[in-house]
N, C-alpha and C positions, 0 to 999 in steps of 0.2 A: 625102641631105637636107642642105640648106644650114644654116648657123649660125643663120639667122633662124628657120627652122622648128623646129630643136632648142630654141631658147629658148622658143618658144611652148609646146612640149610640156612642158618642164621647169616652166614657170610653172603650167600646168594641173595637173600632178601635185602641185605644192607646195600649190596652193589646195585640191585634193582631200584631201590629207593633213591640212591644217589643219582643214578642215571635219569630217573624220572624228574628228580628235582632240578638237575642241570638242564634237562630238556625244557622244563617249564620256565627256568630262568632265562635261557637263551631266547625262547619264544617271546617272553614278555619284553626283553630288551629290544628285539627286532620290532615288535609292535610299537614300543615307545618311540623308536627312531622313525618308524614309518608314519606315526601320528604324533608329531610334536605338539606340545602345549601351545594353545593360542596366545599370540601377543599382538600388540597394536601394529607391529610392523610386518608380521608374517601371515596373519590370518586372512583368508579370502572368504568373504561371506557370500553366500548365495542370496541375492536380493529377489524376493518374489515380485513379479510385476504387479504394480498397483492397478486396480481397476479404474478405467477412465471414468471421471465424473461426468454425468450427463450435462450437456451444454444447456444452460437455462437462458433463453433469450429474454433480455430486459424489455418489458413492455412499458413504453413511455405513454403515460396517460395523457390523453388530449384534454385540454380544458373543456368543460361542458359548455355548450353554447348557451348564451344568455339571451334575453329578449333584445338587448342592445346589439349583440353580435349578429343575431339573425336579421335584425332590421338593416344594419349596415351591409351585410351580405346581399340583401335584396336590392338595395340601392346600387351597389357596385355591379351586381349581375345584370340588372336592367339597363345599365349604361355600358355594358360590354367592356368593363375596365380591365386593363392589362397593366400590371405594375405592383407597387407596394403601398398599402394603406396603413396609416398610423393615426390613432385617435386617443386623445387624452382628455379626461374630465376630472376637475378638482385635483390635479397633479397625479392622477392615477391612470395608467395605460388601460384602456378598456377595449382596444382593438389593435391588432398588429398582424397583418397577413399579406402574403404575396399571391398575386393572380397572374396566370398565364406564364409564358416562357421568357426567360432571360436570353436564351439562345435556342431557337426552335431546332436548329440543325443538330445540336447535341442533346436535345431534350432536357436542358437545364432549366429549372423553373425559377421564377422570381420568389424571393423569400424575404425574411425580416431584415437581413443585412445586405440585400442587393443595393448596388450603387448606381446612381443615375446622374447624368449631366443636368445641372440646375438651370442653365441658360440665364435668363434675365433676373432670376431670383438672387443671383450673386450681387446684384446692385444694392440689395439691402445691406450686405456686409461691407461693400465699398463705402457706402454712406456712413455706416457705423465706425469704420476706421478713420474717416474724415472727422467725425464727431469726437473720437478719442484724441486725435491730435489737437482739436480745438479745446477740449477740456484740459489738456496739458499746457495750453497757452502757446502752442507752436504755430497756430494759424487761427484765423477768424472766419466765420461764415460770411462776414461782410467784406472779406478781401476781394478786390477786383481780380478777374482772371489775368489782367495785364501784369500783375505782380509776379506771376509764374510763367506766363506765355505772352509776352508783350507784342509779338509779331502778328497775333491773330487780330484781324480787323474788328474794331469795336470792342476789344477786350476790356478796355477801361470802363465800359458801361455794364459789363456783366459781372455779377458776384458769384461766389461759390454757392450761395443759397439759391440763386437762379438755376444753377446747374443741377443741384440736388433735386429741384422741383421740376426739371425739364422745361424751363422758361427762359432759356438763354438766347434763343433764336439761331443757335448753331445747328448745322446738319452736315452729314457726310454721305455722299452718294457713290463715290468711287470705291473700288475694291483693289487692293494691291495684288500684283502678280508675282512678286518675288520678296517674300517676307520671312525673316528668320529670327526675330526677337521682338519683345515688347518695345524696346527703345526704337527699333525700326518702325514700329507701328506709330509711335508718337511723331517721328519725323514725317511719316506719310500723312498724318493728320494735319500737321502744321503746313504742309505743302498743298493740301487738298480740301481742308475744311471750308465750308461756306457759312459766312456770317450774314445774318439778316436783322439788322438793327430794328426794323419795324416790328419784328416778332418778339423782341425782348419783353418779358413780363406776361407773355401769352403761352399757354401750355401747348407743347408740341413734342411728342415722345421721340427722342433721338439718342441712341446709345453713345454717340460721340461725347456727350456731357460726362458720362461716367468713365470713358476711356481717358479723358483729360484729367478727371479727378484722381484716377489711378496713378497717372504720371505725377500729379502733385503730391500724392502720398509718398512716392519714391523720392521726390525732391526734398520734402520736409523731414522725412524720417531718416534719410540717408541709407535706406535699405531697399532691396527690390520689393515689389508688391508681394510677390509670392512668399518671400521670407517674412515680411511684416505680417501677412495674413496667417501664416503657419505658426508664428510665435505667439500672436495675441488671440488667435481663435482656435486653430486645430490643436496645438500642444497645450495651451492654457486650459482648455476644457476637455482634454483627453478624448478627443474625437477619433475613434479607431477606423472609421469608414468614410474618411474625408480626404480629398486631395485635389490635384490639378489634372485636367484632362489629358495632359501629355502622356501619362502612363496609366490612364484609366482602364484600358483594355487588358492590362496585365494583372488586374486585381482578380482574386479568386471569385468574388461575388459580382463581377462585371455584368451589367445588363445591356445587351446590344439594342441599339435603336432601330425601329421599324417604321415604315410608312407605306400605305397602300398606293399603288400606281394610279388607281381611279379614286379621285376624291369623293365620289358619290358612294363608294363602298365603305361601310362602317364595320364590317366583320373583320376579325383578326385572323387573316390567312397567312401571315408571316412570309408573304411572297417577295417583299422588297426590303432588304437591309439598307440602313442609312449610315453612311460613313462621314467622317469629318476630316478634312485635310489639315496638315500641320499649319499651313498658312492661315487657315480659318481660326485655329486655336490661338495664334498670336493676334489675329485681328480682333478677337473678342476680349481684348485686354480689360480686365476688371469688370466685364459685363456678361461673361458666359464661358468661364474657364474652369469652374469648380464642379466637382462631383461630390455627392454625399449619399448616405443612406437616409431613409425617412426619419429614423430616430435621431441621427446626428443633426439633421436639419431642424427638427423641432427643438432639440436641446440648444442649438446655437441661436436661433431666433428668440427663444424664451430667455436665454441668458442676456441678450442685448436689452430686451424689454425690462429685465430685472436689474439693470445697471451693472452688469459684470464686464462690460467692454468699456463703458464710460459711465460717469455718475448717473444714478437713477434720476436725479433732478434734471438731467439734460435730455431724458427720453422725450419729454414734451416740448423740448426746444427743437429737436431734430424732426420728430414725427408730427408735423403739422401740415394739413393739406394746403398745397400751394395754389390750388385752383379748383374749379368745379369738378375736375377729373378725380379729385380726392388723392392725387399723387403728391407725396411729400417725403423727402428723405429716403428714397429708394423703395418705398412701400405705398400701398393704397391705404389711407388712414380713414377709418370710419368711427363713429361714436361707439366706444366699447371694444373695438377689435381692429386688427390690421389684416391685409391680404397681400400676398405676393404671387406672381404668376410668370412663368417662362416657357418659351417654345423654341426648340432648335434641334436639328439633326435627328428627328424621330423621337425626341424626348419632350415631355410636358411635365412641369413642376407647378404645384399649387399648394399654398399654405394659407390657413386662416387661424389666427391666434387671438385670444383675449388680450387686452392691454396689459394685464398682469402676468400673462403667460401660463396661467393655470389650466386653461382649456386650449385645445388645439386640434386641428385636422390637417394632416399632411398626406397628399396623394402625389406620388412620383410614378410616372408612366414612361415606358419605353416603346409605346406604340401611338404615334401621333396620327389622329384622323380629324381632318378639318371639320367634319360634320358629327364628330363624336368626342368632343373635348372632355378630358377628365376633370376640368375645372367645374363642370356642371354637377357631377355627383359630390364633389368636395363641398360645394355651396349647399347642396341638399342635406348632406350629413351635418354640416355646421348648423343649419337651421333647426334640424331635429335636436341637436345637442343643446342649443340655446333655448329651445322650447321645453326642455326637460324630458324629452321623449326617450333619450338614451340612458338616463340615469335610473331607470326603473328596474 
């Protein structure tokens, strides 16, 4: 091949190489523009869907039954108990359990925090608040009733101590028809109370004594009874399930009261709900206006016995039996222990505590049956506790 021919071939190869190089360069540029380098603002990552973790249900281990819990269960079952039971031994909670329905219509069951109307058990706190004012020198248990309510017949012969022990001779049989406040209740009492001087010094259970004592608490403290109670008991002791019955049915743990239509029937058929009128709530001034859970009730009564509402030295001043009934200072006082009991509007409340508050049985029921009182199993459990049968 001559030199001219070789030159032609070389030129052709050169052009071909340049064309291929240019084609490669343009192709690479197009690729680079189509696939820009990733940056924090421009990249779109494809996120692979995570596999759903299997839902693991938490299993709440129930405490193993002990000989004590089995024995308490047996007592409550035998007595057809409906409500909440709370038992303390040597400052340790050994039993806390709800039985039956708080509301049968909604199938809500009673539990540890269910709240119940205390009825007459409230008198123990009214007495405690009187003792607090006495310890502060604001009144004396020997004060005559006439110092506070001089218009009551024979009031100059009646002392606050007589009223605390239900020995004043006072009684109230009338019921108001149009009542809208506690002050209205006091006015009604002053107009309708019956004074029996011949009964002074003799035990005769009559709630009007504690209604008037509640009025005296308001006079001396300068506060409403409800405010004074809330400040010195509910808030002071951080009671979370305690209040006044006016809004009780709005509580999440409200327990509805029941009562059988036939008193001979002791079964819990939940056939008859028991309601309380607003007038009745005011009527029970200082004697049946408070609701509590079983734990709160134990805590509050223990605190009084241990001198947290008034000096401990005054416990034995207030809690002295005023008669053979053993009633004194809003409680039934026995050697070594105290008892309180209340009945109202389908509720029954019973407490038994050692004098130092380290042992206690609290039974709060929302099913009153005249022939199946929950006070009976409360006393049975207390007797087992004191005999050492529940500490094994």
